C-alpha positions as CSV (number, residue, x, y, z in Angstrom):
1,X,66.8,-19.0,-38.5
2,X,67.1,-22.3,-40.3
3,X,69.2,-21.0,-43.2
4,X,72.3,-23.0,-42.3
5,X,74.9,-23.7,-45.0
6,X,78.4,-24.8,-45.5
7,X,81.1,-22.1,-45.7
8,X,84.1,-21.2,-47.7
9,X,86.5,-22.4,-45.1
10,X,86.0,-25.9,-46.4
11,X,88.2,-27.3,-49.2
12,X,89.7,-30.6,-50.2
13,X,93.4,-31.6,-50.1
14,X,93.4,-33.9,-53.2
15,X,96.6,-35.2,-54.9
16,X,98.5,-32.4,-53.3
17,X,100.9,-31.8,-50.4
18,X,100.9,-30.8,-46.8
19,X,103.4,-28.4,-45.2
20,X,105.4,-29.8,-42.2
21,X,106.7,-27.6,-39.4
22,X,108.1,-28.6,-35.9
23,X,108.7,-27.2,-32.4
24,X,110.8,-28.8,-29.7
25,X,108.8,-29.1,-26.5
26,X,111.6,-29.7,-24.0
27,X,112.9,-33.2,-23.4
28,X,115.1,-33.6,-20.3
29,X,118.0,-35.2,-22.2
30,X,117.6,-34.1,-25.8
31,X,116.9,-31.1,-28.1
32,X,115.3,-31.4,-31.6
33,X,117.1,-29.1,-34.0
34,X,115.7,-30.0,-37.4
35,X,112.9,-32.1,-39.0
36,X,113.0,-33.0,-42.7
37,X,111.3,-32.9,-45.1
38,X,109.2,-29.7,-44.9
39,X,106.4,-31.0,-47.2
40,X,104.6,-34.4,-47.4
41,X,103.1,-35.6,-50.7
42,X,99.6,-37.0,-50.3
43,X,99.4,-40.7,-51.4
44,X,103.2,-41.2,-51.1
45,X,105.2,-43.0,-48.4
46,X,107.4,-40.3,-46.9
47,X,110.3,-40.8,-44.5
48,X,110.6,-38.1,-41.8
49,X,113.8,-37.7,-39.9
50,X,114.4,-35.6,-36.7
51,X,117.9,-34.5,-35.9
52,X,119.2,-33.1,-32.6
53,X,121.5,-33.6,-29.6
54,X,121.3,-36.3,-26.9
55,X,123.2,-36.1,-23.6
56,X,122.3,-39.6,-22.3
57,X,122.7,-43.1,-23.8
58,X,119.4,-44.9,-24.6
59,X,119.1,-48.7,-24.4
60,X,115.3,-49.1,-24.0
61,X,112.1,-47.3,-23.0
62,X,108.9,-46.5,-24.7
63,X,107.5,-43.9,-27.1
64,X,104.0,-42.3,-27.6
65,X,102.9,-40.8,-30.9
66,X,99.7,-38.8,-30.5
67,X,97.7,-37.7,-33.6
68,X,95.1,-34.9,-33.4
69,X,93.0,-33.8,-36.4
70,X,89.6,-32.5,-37.3
71,X,89.3,-30.1,-34.4
72,X,89.3,-33.0,-31.9
73,X,87.4,-35.5,-34.1
74,X,90.5,-37.7,-34.1
75,X,92.8,-38.0,-31.0
76,X,94.7,-41.2,-31.2
77,X,97.8,-42.5,-29.3
78,X,100.3,-45.0,-30.9
79,X,102.8,-46.5,-28.4
80,X,105.6,-49.1,-28.4
81,X,109.2,-50.0,-27.5
82,X,111.8,-47.4,-28.5
83,X,114.1,-50.0,-30.0
84,X,111.5,-51.8,-32.1
85,X,110.0,-50.7,-35.5
86,X,106.2,-50.8,-35.6
87,X,103.4,-49.8,-38.1
88,X,100.1,-48.3,-37.2
89,X,96.9,-47.8,-39.3
90,X,95.3,-44.4,-38.9
91,X,91.5,-44.1,-38.3
92,X,89.0,-43.1,-41.1
93,X,91.3,-44.5,-43.8
94,X,93.7,-41.6,-43.4
95,X,96.7,-43.8,-44.1
96,X,99.6,-45.3,-42.0
97,X,102.1,-44.1,-39.4
98,X,105.3,-46.0,-38.7
99,X,107.9,-45.8,-36.0
100,X,111.3,-46.8,-37.5
101,X,112.8,-47.8,-34.1
102,X,116.0,-46.5,-32.4
103,X,119.3,-48.4,-33.0
104,X,119.7,-49.4,-29.4
105,X,121.9,-48.8,-27.6
106,X,122.1,-45.2,-28.9
107,X,125.0,-43.3,-27.5
108,X,124.9,-39.7,-26.3
109,X,126.1,-37.4,-29.1
110,X,125.8,-33.8,-30.4
111,X,124.0,-35.1,-33.5
112,X,121.7,-38.1,-33.5
113,X,118.7,-39.0,-35.8
114,X,115.4,-40.6,-35.0
115,X,113.0,-41.5,-37.9
116,X,109.5,-42.5,-38.7
117,X,107.5,-42.5,-41.9
118,X,103.9,-41.9,-43.0
119,X,101.7,-42.5,-46.0
120,X,98.6,-40.4,-46.1
121,X,95.5,-40.9,-48.3
122,X,95.7,-39.2,-51.7
123,X,92.5,-37.2,-50.9
124,X,91.8,-35.6,-47.5
125,X,89.1,-33.2,-46.2
126,X,90.8,-30.0,-45.2
127,X,89.6,-30.4,-41.6
128,X,91.6,-33.6,-41.4
129,X,94.5,-32.5,-43.5
130,X,95.3,-29.9,-40.8
131,X,96.7,-32.0,-38.0
132,X,99.2,-32.2,-35.2
133,X,101.5,-35.1,-34.2
134,X,103.1,-35.1,-30.7
135,X,106.2,-37.3,-30.4
136,X,107.4,-38.2,-27.0
137,X,109.8,-40.9,-25.7
138,X,111.2,-42.0,-22.3
139,X,114.3,-44.0,-21.9
140,X,115.0,-47.1,-19.8
141,X,114.9,-45.0,-16.6
142,X,111.6,-43.3,-17.5
143,X,113.4,-40.0,-18.3
144,X,112.4,-37.9,-21.4
145,X,114.7,-38.3,-24.4
146,X,112.3,-37.0,-27.1
147,X,109.7,-34.2,-27.2
148,X,108.7,-32.6,-30.4
149,X,105.4,-31.3,-31.9
150,X,104.8,-31.6,-35.6
151,X,102.2,-29.5,-37.5
152,X,100.7,-30.6,-40.8
153,X,98.7,-28.1,-42.9
154,X,97.2,-28.1,-46.3
155,X,99.2,-26.0,-48.8
156,X,96.9,-23.3,-50.2
157,X,95.6,-23.6,-53.7
158,X,93.0,-21.9,-55.9
159,X,89.7,-23.8,-55.9
160,X,86.4,-23.2,-57.6
161,X,83.8,-21.5,-55.4
162,X,80.0,-22.0,-55.5
163,X,77.3,-20.0,-53.7
164,X,74.3,-21.6,-52.0
165,X,71.4,-19.8,-50.4
166,X,68.3,-20.6,-48.3
167,X,65.3,-18.2,-47.6
168,X,63.4,-18.4,-44.3
169,X,60.7,-15.7,-44.0
170,X,62.2,-12.3,-44.5
171,X,65.8,-13.5,-44.2
172,X,68.2,-15.1,-46.7
173,X,71.3,-17.0,-45.6
174,X,74.2,-17.5,-48.0
175,X,77.6,-19.4,-48.0
176,X,80.3,-19.5,-50.6
177,X,82.1,-22.9,-50.6
178,X,84.3,-25.2,-52.6
179,X,82.2,-26.7,-55.4
180,X,83.3,-30.2,-54.4
181,X,81.2,-29.9,-51.3
182,X,78.0,-28.7,-52.8
183,X,76.4,-32.1,-52.8
184,X,77.2,-32.7,-49.1
185,X,75.9,-29.3,-48.2
186,X,72.6,-29.9,-49.9
187,X,72.4,-33.4,-48.3
188,X,72.7,-31.8,-44.9
189,X,70.4,-28.8,-45.6
190,X,67.5,-29.8,-47.9
191,X,66.3,-26.2,-48.6
192,X,69.6,-25.0,-50.2
193,X,69.5,-23.6,-53.7
194,X,72.2,-22.7,-56.2
195,X,72.8,-18.9,-56.4
196,X,73.2,-15.8,-54.2
197,X,70.9,-13.9,-51.9
198,X,71.4,-10.8,-54.0
199,X,69.8,-12.7,-57.0
200,X,66.6,-13.0,-54.9
201,X,66.6,-9.3,-53.9
202,X,68.2,-9.7,-50.4
203,X,71.0,-7.1,-50.4
204,X,71.3,-5.7,-46.9
205,X,73.7,-7.7,-44.7
206,X,72.3,-8.2,-41.2
207,X,74.9,-10.5,-39.7
208,X,76.9,-13.7,-39.7
209,X,76.9,-16.9,-37.7
210,X,79.2,-19.9,-37.6
211,X,78.2,-23.6,-37.4
212,X,80.2,-26.8,-37.2
213,X,79.6,-30.0,-39.1
214,X,81.4,-33.4,-38.7
215,X,84.5,-33.7,-40.9
216,X,83.8,-30.4,-42.7
217,X,84.5,-28.3,-39.7
218,X,83.4,-24.7,-39.0
219,X,81.2,-22.9,-41.6
220,X,80.2,-19.2,-41.9
221,X,76.7,-18.1,-42.9
222,X,76.0,-14.5,-44.0
223,X,72.4,-13.3,-43.6
224,X,70.6,-10.6,-45.6
225,X,67.2,-8.9,-45.7
226,X,65.4,-6.8,-48.3
227,X,66.2,-3.4,-46.7
228,X,62.5,-2.6,-46.0
229,X,63.7,-0.5,-43.0
230,X,66.7,0.9,-44.8
231,X,65.4,4.5,-44.7
232,X,66.3,4.6,-41.0
233,X,69.4,2.8,-39.6
234,X,68.8,2.8,-35.9
235,X,65.7,2.8,-33.7
236,X,65.4,3.3,-29.9
237,X,63.1,1.2,-27.7
238,X,62.5,1.7,-24.0
239,X,60.7,0.0,-21.1
240,X,60.0,1.4,-17.6
241,X,59.8,-0.8,-14.5
242,X,60.3,-0.2,-10.7
243,X,61.6,3.3,-11.2
244,X,64.1,2.3,-13.8
245,X,64.1,2.8,-17.6
246,X,65.9,0.4,-19.9
247,X,66.7,1.5,-23.4
248,X,68.2,-0.3,-26.5
249,X,69.3,1.2,-29.7
250,X,69.2,-1.3,-32.5
251,X,68.9,-1.9,-36.3
252,X,65.3,-0.9,-37.2
253,X,64.9,-4.2,-39.1
254,X,65.0,-5.9,-35.7
255,X,62.3,-3.8,-34.0
256,X,59.4,-6.2,-34.7
257,X,61.4,-9.1,-33.4
258,X,62.3,-7.2,-30.2
259,X,58.7,-6.2,-29.5
260,X,57.6,-9.8,-30.1
261,X,60.1,-11.0,-27.4
262,X,59.5,-8.1,-24.9
263,X,55.8,-7.1,-25.1
264,X,56.2,-3.9,-22.9
265,X,58.7,-2.2,-25.3
266,X,57.8,1.3,-26.5
267,X,59.2,3.4,-29.3
268,X,61.4,6.3,-28.0
269,X,64.2,7.0,-25.5
270,X,64.4,7.0,-21.7
271,X,65.4,10.7,-21.8
272,X,62.1,11.5,-23.4
273,X,60.5,10.1,-20.2
274,X,62.8,12.1,-17.9
275,X,65.2,9.2,-17.1
276,X,68.6,10.8,-17.6
277,X,70.9,9.3,-14.9
278,X,72.7,6.3,-16.3
279,X,72.9,3.5,-13.8
280,X,74.4,0.6,-15.7
281,X,74.2,-1.8,-18.7
282,X,73.3,-5.4,-19.3
283,X,73.4,-7.7,-22.3
284,X,70.7,-10.1,-23.3
285,X,70.5,-12.5,-26.3
286,X,67.4,-13.0,-28.4
287,X,66.5,-15.3,-31.4
288,X,67.3,-13.7,-34.8
289,X,68.5,-10.4,-33.1
290,X,71.4,-11.9,-31.3
291,X,73.1,-10.0,-28.4
292,X,71.5,-6.6,-27.5
293,X,72.8,-4.1,-25.0
294,X,70.3,-2.5,-22.6
295,X,71.3,0.7,-20.9
296,X,69.5,1.5,-17.7
297,X,68.6,5.0,-16.3
298,X,66.8,6.5,-13.3
299,X,65.6,10.1,-12.7
300,X,68.6,11.1,-10.6
301,X,66.6,12.3,-7.6
302,X,69.4,11.3,-5.2
303,X,72.3,12.8,-7.1
304,X,72.7,15.6,-4.4
305,X,74.5,12.8,-2.5
306,X,76.8,10.5,-4.5
307,X,77.6,7.8,-2.0
308,X,75.8,6.3,0.9
309,X,77.1,3.9,3.6
310,X,75.1,1.0,5.0
311,X,76.1,-1.4,7.7
312,X,75.0,-4.6,9.4
313,X,76.3,-6.2,12.7
314,X,76.2,-10.0,13.3
315,X,78.2,-12.3,15.5
316,X,80.7,-9.7,16.7
317,X,81.4,-8.6,13.1
318,X,80.3,-5.5,11.2
319,X,79.8,-5.5,7.4
320,X,79.8,-2.1,5.5
321,X,79.1,-1.2,1.9
322,X,79.6,2.2,0.3
323,X,77.3,2.5,-2.8
324,X,75.5,4.9,-5.1
325,X,72.6,6.4,-3.0
326,X,70.2,5.5,-5.8
327,X,70.7,1.9,-4.9
328,X,70.0,2.2,-1.2
329,X,66.3,1.2,-1.4
330,X,67.2,-1.9,-3.5
331,X,69.9,-2.9,-1.0
332,X,67.6,-2.6,2.0
333,X,64.9,-4.6,0.2
334,X,67.5,-7.4,-0.4
335,X,69.0,-7.3,3.1
336,X,66.4,-6.3,5.7
337,X,68.9,-5.7,8.6
338,X,70.9,-3.0,6.8
339,X,71.2,0.4,8.7
340,X,72.3,3.8,7.5
341,X,75.8,4.7,8.7
342,X,79.3,3.2,9.0
343,X,80.8,0.4,11.1
344,X,83.3,3.0,12.6
345,X,80.3,4.8,14.0
346,X,79.5,1.6,16.0
347,X,83.1,1.1,17.3
348,X,84.1,-1.5,14.7
349,X,87.4,-0.2,13.3
350,X,89.6,-3.2,12.8
351,X,89.3,-4.3,9.2
352,X,89.2,-8.2,8.9
353,X,88.4,-8.7,5.2
354,X,86.2,-8.2,2.2
355,X,83.6,-10.2,0.2
356,X,81.6,-9.5,-3.0
357,X,78.0,-10.3,-3.5
358,X,75.7,-9.8,-6.5
359,X,72.1,-8.4,-6.3
360,X,69.4,-7.7,-8.9
361,X,69.5,-4.1,-10.3
362,X,72.5,-3.2,-8.1
363,X,75.0,-5.7,-9.5
364,X,78.2,-6.6,-7.7
365,X,78.7,-4.9,-4.3
366,X,81.8,-5.0,-2.1
367,X,81.2,-5.7,1.7
368,X,84.1,-4.7,4.0
369,X,84.1,-6.5,7.4
370,X,85.4,-5.1,10.7
371,X,85.6,-6.1,14.3
372,X,86.3,-4.1,17.5
373,X,90.0,-5.1,17.6
374,X,89.8,-6.3,21.3
375,X,92.4,-9.0,20.7
376,X,95.0,-6.9,18.8
377,X,97.4,-7.1,21.7
378,X,98.3,-10.5,20.3
379,X,98.6,-10.8,16.5
380,X,98.8,-14.6,15.9
381,X,97.5,-17.6,17.8
382,X,98.3,-21.3,17.2
383,X,95.7,-24.0,17.4
384,X,96.3,-27.8,17.1
385,X,94.3,-31.0,16.8
386,X,95.7,-34.6,17.0
387,X,94.0,-37.5,15.3
388,X,95.2,-40.9,14.1
389,X,98.9,-40.3,14.8
390,X,98.9,-36.9,13.0
391,X,98.8,-33.4,14.3
392,X,97.3,-30.5,12.4
393,X,98.2,-26.9,13.3
394,X,96.9,-23.5,12.1
395,X,98.4,-20.1,12.9
396,X,95.7,-17.4,12.6
397,X,94.6,-14.0,13.7
398,X,93.7,-14.3,17.4
399,X,90.4,-12.5,16.7
400,X,89.3,-15.6,14.8
401,X,90.1,-18.2,17.5
402,X,86.6,-18.3,18.9
403,X,85.2,-18.9,15.4
404,X,87.7,-21.6,14.7
405,X,86.9,-23.5,17.9
406,X,83.2,-23.2,17.2
407,X,83.7,-24.8,13.8
408,X,86.2,-27.5,15.0
409,X,85.3,-28.6,18.6
410,X,88.6,-30.6,19.1
411,X,91.0,-27.7,18.6
412,X,93.4,-26.9,21.5
413,X,95.6,-23.8,22.1
414,X,99.3,-24.4,21.3
415,X,101.5,-26.0,18.7
416,X,102.1,-29.5,17.4
417,X,105.8,-29.2,18.3
418,X,104.7,-28.8,22.0
419,X,103.1,-32.3,21.7
420,X,106.2,-33.9,20.1
421,X,105.0,-33.7,16.5
422,X,107.9,-32.1,14.6
423,X,108.1,-33.9,11.2
424,X,106.1,-31.9,8.6
425,X,104.0,-34.2,6.3
426,X,102.0,-31.7,4.3
427,X,99.4,-28.9,4.2
428,X,95.8,-28.5,3.3
429,X,93.4,-25.5,3.0
430,X,89.9,-25.3,4.3
431,X,87.3,-22.6,4.2
432,X,85.1,-21.5,7.2
433,X,82.4,-18.9,7.6
434,X,83.8,-15.5,8.8
435,X,87.4,-16.8,8.9
436,X,87.7,-17.5,5.2
437,X,90.5,-19.8,3.9
438,X,92.8,-21.3,6.6
439,X,96.0,-23.3,6.0
440,X,96.4,-26.4,8.2
441,X,100.0,-27.8,8.4
442,X,100.2,-31.5,9.4
443,X,103.0,-33.2,11.4
444,X,103.9,-36.6,12.7
445,X,106.5,-37.8,15.2
446,X,109.0,-38.8,12.5
447,X,109.6,-42.3,13.9
448,X,110.1,-43.9,10.4
449,X,112.5,-41.3,9.0
450,X,115.4,-43.8,8.8
451,X,113.9,-45.1,5.5
452,X,112.8,-42.7,2.8
453,X,110.7,-44.8,0.3
454,X,108.8,-48.0,0.6
455,X,107.1,-50.0,-2.1
456,X,103.6,-51.6,-1.7
457,X,101.8,-53.9,-4.2
458,X,98.4,-55.5,-4.7
459,X,97.5,-58.2,-7.3
460,X,93.9,-58.5,-8.7
461,X,92.6,-60.1,-11.9
462,X,96.1,-60.8,-13.4
463,X,97.2,-57.2,-12.8
464,X,99.6,-55.9,-10.3
465,X,99.4,-52.3,-9.0
466,X,102.5,-50.8,-7.3
467,X,103.0,-47.5,-5.4
468,X,106.3,-46.1,-4.1
469,X,105.7,-43.8,-1.2
470,X,107.2,-42.2,1.9
471,X,107.6,-44.9,4.5
472,X,105.8,-42.7,7.0
473,X,102.6,-43.2,5.0
474,X,102.7,-47.1,4.8
475,X,100.4,-47.6,7.8
476,X,97.9,-45.2,6.4
477,X,98.0,-46.8,2.9
478,X,97.5,-50.3,4.4
479,X,94.6,-49.0,6.5
480,X,92.9,-47.6,3.4
481,X,93.7,-50.6,1.0
482,X,93.6,-53.9,3.0
483,X,95.1,-56.0,0.2
484,X,98.4,-54.1,0.0
485,X,101.7,-56.1,0.6
486,X,105.3,-55.0,1.1
487,X,107.4,-55.4,-2.1
488,X,107.3,-54.7,-5.8
489,X,105.3,-56.1,-8.7
490,X,108.6,-57.2,-10.4
491,X,109.2,-59.5,-7.4
492,X,105.9,-61.3,-8.3
493,X,106.8,-61.6,-12.0
494,X,104.7,-58.7,-13.2
495,X,107.1,-56.7,-15.4
496,X,105.1,-55.4,-18.3
497,X,103.9,-51.8,-17.5
498,X,100.3,-51.2,-18.7
499,X,99.5,-47.8,-17.3
500,X,99.2,-45.5,-14.3
501,X,96.4,-44.0,-12.3
502,X,96.2,-41.5,-9.4
503,X,94.1,-41.8,-6.3
504,X,93.7,-39.5,-3.3
505,X,93.7,-40.7,0.3
506,X,93.2,-38.9,3.7
507,X,96.6,-37.9,5.3
508,X,98.6,-39.3,2.3
509,X,97.1,-37.1,-0.4
510,X,97.6,-38.0,-4.1
511,X,99.4,-41.3,-4.8
512,X,100.4,-42.7,-8.2
513,X,99.7,-46.4,-8.8
514,X,101.7,-48.1,-11.7
515,X,100.0,-51.2,-13.1
516,X,101.8,-54.2,-14.6
517,X,100.9,-57.6,-16.1
518,X,102.9,-60.7,-17.1
519,X,102.9,-59.7,-20.8
520,X,101.2,-63.1,-21.7
521,X,99.1,-61.4,-24.3
522,X,101.7,-59.3,-26.1
523,X,101.8,-61.7,-29.1
524,X,98.7,-59.7,-30.2
525,X,98.9,-55.9,-29.7
526,X,95.4,-54.7,-30.6
527,X,91.9,-56.2,-30.5
528,X,88.6,-54.8,-31.8
529,X,85.3,-54.9,-30.0
530,X,81.9,-53.7,-31.2
531,X,78.4,-53.1,-30.0
532,X,75.2,-52.4,-32.1
533,X,72.3,-50.3,-30.6
534,X,69.6,-48.2,-32.2
535,X,71.0,-48.5,-35.7
536,X,74.5,-47.4,-34.7
537,X,77.6,-49.5,-34.2
538,X,80.3,-48.4,-31.7
539,X,83.8,-49.9,-32.1
540,X,86.9,-49.7,-29.9
541,X,90.4,-50.8,-30.8
542,X,92.4,-51.6,-27.6
543,X,95.3,-53.5,-26.1
544,X,94.2,-57.2,-26.1
545,X,95.1,-57.5,-22.5
546,X,92.2,-55.2,-21.6
547,X,89.5,-57.1,-23.6
548,X,88.2,-59.1,-20.5
549,X,88.0,-55.9,-18.5
550,X,86.1,-54.1,-21.3
551,X,83.6,-57.0,-21.7
552,X,83.1,-57.1,-17.9
553,X,82.2,-53.4,-18.0
554,X,80.0,-53.5,-21.1
555,X,78.2,-56.9,-21.3
556,X,77.0,-56.4,-24.9
557,X,80.5,-56.1,-26.5
558,X,81.4,-58.6,-29.3
559,X,84.7,-59.5,-30.9
560,X,85.2,-58.0,-34.4
561,X,84.7,-54.7,-36.2
562,X,81.7,-52.6,-37.2
563,X,82.7,-53.0,-40.9
564,X,82.3,-56.8,-40.5
565,X,78.6,-56.0,-39.7
566,X,78.1,-53.7,-42.6
567,X,78.5,-50.4,-40.6
568,X,81.1,-48.4,-42.6
569,X,79.9,-44.8,-42.5
570,X,81.7,-43.0,-39.6
571,X,79.4,-40.7,-37.6
572,X,81.6,-39.6,-34.7
573,X,83.8,-40.5,-31.7
574,X,83.4,-40.4,-27.9
575,X,85.7,-41.1,-25.0
576,X,84.8,-43.0,-21.9
577,X,86.9,-43.9,-18.9
578,X,86.9,-47.4,-17.2
579,X,88.6,-48.9,-14.2
580,X,92.0,-50.5,-15.0
581,X,91.6,-49.7,-18.8
582,X,91.5,-45.9,-18.4
583,X,90.3,-43.7,-21.3
584,X,89.0,-45.5,-24.4
585,X,87.9,-44.0,-27.7
586,X,84.7,-45.4,-29.2
587,X,84.2,-44.7,-32.9
588,X,80.5,-44.8,-34.1
589,X,79.3,-45.9,-37.5
590,X,76.0,-46.3,-39.3
591,X,75.2,-48.2,-42.6
592,X,75.3,-45.0,-44.7
593,X,71.8,-45.1,-46.0
594,X,71.5,-41.3,-45.9
595,X,74.9,-40.6,-47.4
596,X,74.0,-39.2,-50.8
């Protein structure tokens, strides 16, 4: 149904105030005990002060203020040096956010204060007025000294409400919304009229639906019809196929829509046709009707026996399922090798596991697997494999050894310790047919244990990447990344941290790479780049040190803002990820020709 309208959840925060609440989120060296004030006046510059305890002196480090609003429409980070004050401009003309700076060095104490201030626009859409600010800061050693979450919400007030409706066929959709938003609703949905569905004779409520619009947020639409079927509330429809009857009981006003969607439906119940043994339910979704529950029945001819067992033998393993006898024919149709009986009847009594499969009509079915237990005199066997200076060992049920060796040809009987590999370096899990998940523990010979941590660096395009890792892994890291050198980025004059990224390598596993530059571009913090395509302008505001990497990735980028090109009507945001730069937020604009 096309009757989409804006709902009453929408209102405007105009020349009012927002409530402010906080929650400490667990810094390592600090606890936030209070945040003042508890309200913010829109349009006014408000100082916000957090008070708490600090058990470690702070002489440097960095902070990150993250603003989220509009249900994810805005998600912006503002970062800087703990000891320096800094002002930030919020997107969409929302206002400003400022970090006051810590008076460094800040001594440990039972009561310390950290401040920032904000000035929000005098008028905000409610979807943006409700927002969250996460404040986090790390000290000169990279340890957390601030973690607090602030929540801003529009304080409730009485607003005028207007009703809008739209009729599509035999259905009327209505929403009740703040009158300030009527013109925007009508611009989005051209068929909307002033008034209610009841004024047009549509009085029987048939359901609700929720839609989401940019800036405005979620909206509720209530649908009505003229009660032409109101003399009977519920109608039953059935359909018989392959010995099964499916029945739905639904609002009579939906019968015509159901029959249009499913041509074989008949009026009446499955019981009227002799199908009285309930076998299950399923839910389907249809246009206009929405979700509908279908209950299935058969004629119960096999009810003299409740449960039947079926088995199948393959590769020395027997799989057995115990199921409703009425489903046996469907199971055998799906799995041609199934036989009547149990695995125990065939001498397979040692349970080795279970698995679940799903079949049409039957649904989920549990298969229990058994073997003949011939290897039970020994519970656990060890297998190992050596490659590239590393030994991998698995300890598993001896009955699975033949399957493991079939899957991994290089496996040998025994342990890594027997081969002199005693220094554990990690674990990994792999999955194999029949065996299932198996844990592989890796070892080396521990020759480098005299040194715990080694640093490696690599310089490329004015950026230095450094990793600090277990010295045992240095040879594997250099084999994977040929440009790595021993030492740190600081030794090469790269001291300005620009970010981190995580990569995964064989044997080593996940490794964190910290990137640095020489801070030559820090005289300018933020640069704007734009690109115009198909009547839309996309703009990103990013650290100027990343401009060259952004232009290399997106050849059409130009210096400047979308506003400079006449694109001032924001239409949305998207996030993309690029090498070196990481995640970047792109804000899109058009020229507002349709904004009435």
